[in-house]
C-alpha positions in Angstrom: 206.3 154.3 -33.8 207.1 149.6 -33.2 210.8 149.7 -33.4 210.3 147.3 -36.1 208.2 149.5 -38.1 205.0 147.8 -38.1 201.6 148.9 -37.5 199.8 148.3 -34.5 197.9 145.1 -35.3 201.2 143.7 -37.9 202.6 140.7 -37.9 206.2 139.2 -38.5 206.7 137.6 -41.0 205.3 134.2 -41.0 206.9 131.5 -41.8 206.0 127.4 -41.2 208.3 124.8 -43.1 206.9 120.5 -42.3 208.6 117.5 -42.2 212.1 118.9 -41.5 213.2 115.9 -39.2 213.9 112.8 -40.6 212.7 110.3 -37.9 210.3 112.4 -36.4 206.7 111.4 -36.8 205.6 115.5 -37.7 207.7 118.2 -37.7 208.2 122.0 -38.8 210.4 124.6 -38.3 208.0 128.4 -38.1 209.7 131.2 -38.1 208.0 134.1 -36.2 210.5 136.5 -37.4 213.1 136.2 -35.1 211.8 133.9 -33.3 212.1 130.8 -34.3 210.9 127.2 -32.6 212.6 123.8 -33.9 208.9 121.1 -33.1 208.5 118.0 -33.4 206.0 114.6 -32.3 206.6 111.5 -31.2 204.2 108.8 -30.4 204.6 106.5 -27.6 202.8 103.3 -28.0 201.1 103.8 -23.8 200.0 106.6 -22.2 200.9 108.3 -18.8 200.7 106.0 -16.2 197.5 107.6 -14.9 195.5 107.0 -18.4 195.8 103.0 -17.7 192.3 100.9 -19.0 191.0 104.4 -19.7 190.9 104.0 -23.1 191.9 107.9 -23.9 195.2 109.3 -24.9 197.6 112.5 -24.5 199.5 114.8 -25.9 202.3 116.3 -23.6 205.2 118.8 -23.9 208.9 120.0 -22.9 210.4 122.6 -24.0 213.7 123.8 -23.3 216.1 126.8 -25.2 220.0 126.4 -27.0 221.9 128.4 -25.4 222.9 131.1 -27.4 219.5 130.9 -29.0 219.3 134.8 -27.3 221.9 137.8 -27.5 224.2 135.9 -24.4 224.8 132.3 -23.6 221.8 130.2 -21.0 223.9 127.8 -19.1 221.8 124.2 -20.1 219.4 123.3 -17.6 220.3 119.4 -18.3 224.0 120.7 -17.3 221.5 122.5 -14.3 220.1 119.8 -13.1 217.3 120.8 -12.9 214.5 122.8 -15.3 213.5 126.6 -14.9 210.5 127.2 -13.3 209.4 129.8 -16.4 211.0 126.4 -18.3 208.0 123.9 -16.6 205.4 126.6 -17.0 205.3 126.8 -20.5 205.4 123.0 -21.2 202.8 122.6 -19.3 201.1 126.0 -21.2 201.4 124.1 -24.4 200.4 120.5 -23.1 197.1 122.0 -21.8 196.4 124.2 -26.1 197.5 121.3 -27.8 195.1 118.6 -25.8 191.9 121.8 -26.0 192.1 120.7 -29.8 192.2 117.2 -29.6 189.6 114.5 -28.5 191.5 111.6 -26.6 189.2 109.3 -26.6 189.5 109.2 -30.4 193.0 109.1 -30.1 193.5 105.7 -28.3 195.8 104.9 -25.2 198.7 106.2 -26.7 200.6 109.3 -25.5 202.2 112.5 -28.2 205.0 114.1 -27.3 205.5 117.5 -29.1 208.7 119.0 -28.1 209.8 122.5 -28.7 213.8 124.4 -29.0 214.0 127.3 -29.4 216.7 127.8 -31.7 216.3 131.8 -31.6 214.7 134.1 -29.6 212.9 137.4 -29.7 210.0 137.2 -28.0 207.1 135.1 -28.2 208.5 131.5 -27.8 205.6 129.9 -26.6 203.5 131.6 -28.8 205.3 130.4 -31.5 205.9 126.7 -29.8 201.7 126.1 -29.9 201.6 126.9 -33.3 204.2 125.1 -34.8 203.7 121.8 -32.1 200.1 121.9 -33.5 201.9 121.2 -37.0 203.5 118.5 -35.6 200.7 117.2 -33.9 198.9 117.4 -37.3 201.5 115.0 -39.2 202.2 112.6 -36.3 198.1 111.8 -36.8 198.0 111.9 -40.3 200.5 109.0 -40.1 198.2 107.0 -37.5 195.0 107.7 -39.9 196.9 106.2 -42.7 198.8 103.2 -41.0 195.1 102.3 -39.8 196.2 102.6 -35.7 192.8 105.4 -34.9 190.0 105.4 -37.2 187.9 108.5 -37.3 190.8 112.1 -36.7 191.1 113.4 -33.6 192.3 116.5 -33.9 189.3 118.7 -33.6 190.5 122.1 -35.1 193.8 124.3 -35.0 195.4 125.4 -32.1 197.4 128.6 -32.2 198.7 130.8 -30.3 199.6 135.2 -30.6 201.6 137.9 -27.8 199.4 140.9 -28.0 200.2 143.9 -26.0 200.8 147.9 -24.8 203.8 149.4 -25.9 203.7 152.6 -25.4 200.3 153.7 -24.8 198.7 151.4 -27.3 198.4 148.1 -28.5 200.0 145.9 -29.8 200.1 142.1 -32.3 202.6 139.6 -32.1 205.5 141.6 -29.7 208.6 140.9 -30.6 211.3 141.4 -27.4 212.8 145.4 -27.7 208.4 145.4 -27.5 207.8 142.4 -24.6 210.8 143.3 -22.5 209.4 147.0 -21.8 205.2 146.8 -22.5 202.7 148.2 -19.7 200.7 145.9 -20.7 202.1 142.0 -21.7 198.8 139.2 -22.6 199.2 135.4 -24.6 196.5 134.6 -26.0 195.3 131.5 -27.6 192.5 130.1 -29.4 191.4 128.0 -31.5 190.6 127.9 -35.7 187.1 128.6 -35.4 188.3 131.3 -32.3 187.1 130.1 -29.1 189.2 131.0 -26.1 191.7 128.3 -24.6 193.8 130.2 -22.4 194.4 133.6 -22.0 197.8 134.7 -20.0 197.5 138.8 -19.3 199.3 140.7 -17.2 200.7 144.4 -15.5 203.4 145.5 -15.9 204.2 149.1 -14.9 200.7 150.4 -15.9 197.1 148.5 -15.3 195.3 148.5 -18.7 191.0 148.9 -18.7 188.3 146.0 -20.0 188.4 148.2 -22.5 191.9 147.9 -23.6 191.4 144.8 -22.7 188.5 143.7 -25.5 190.9 146.5 -28.1 194.5 143.5 -27.8 191.4 140.4 -27.9 190.7 141.9 -30.8 194.4 141.9 -32.0 194.8 138.9 -31.3 191.5 136.9 -33.5 192.5 138.5 -36.3 196.7 137.0 -35.5 195.3 133.5 -34.7 193.4 133.7 -38.2 197.1 134.2 -39.9 198.2 131.7 -38.6 195.6 129.6 -39.1 196.0 130.4 -42.4 199.8 129.6 -42.3 199.3 126.0 -40.8 196.9 125.4 -43.3 199.7 126.1 -46.1 202.2 124.3 -44.5 199.6 121.2 -44.5 199.1 121.4 -48.5 
């Protein structure tokens, strides 16, 4: 039995509210159960220096967690004077994932920065950030298209992410913190809307896993991603 009472293949309740920020070119508030992430997209009219005169655009991300997003207060990283290794790893992951769904030549020489701020954390914050970040990116690109600043849509597919793991000996979909903190195996799966793999992060956290179990987790992830893509579509409808 899962702590939440969910079935092994059952996602948490998912909602995506678009256009929640006045000034951002694209934004949304994504809720996956008790994990809530505010995502925004900001368009910059020039690319990073390493892409100057290449004709290519760039999508990058920044990630942060509010001090009371968790059960006890975390010190702001700005106050500490540096980002943690975890934060840097997550924001690089978000950027990589979202770039996989973009034709950078169609974007032109500009950069879109996706900011993901965790308001409340209960497991799966990086997955929620990727899924919500894509919606913010889609909305920002829509504005470029409407303004005639680009002539073809650079977004080639949806991008979404979900966690899966082996909890109490059973493969489960969409881990919350109670499961994630004690899971024998933990994995994050990032896929396109067509089911193409972008990235898989899996590790044994005290119990090794078999190839068969990994396949079972991927099956769960594919079903979960399909539901998340439908949530993205509904938010944009």
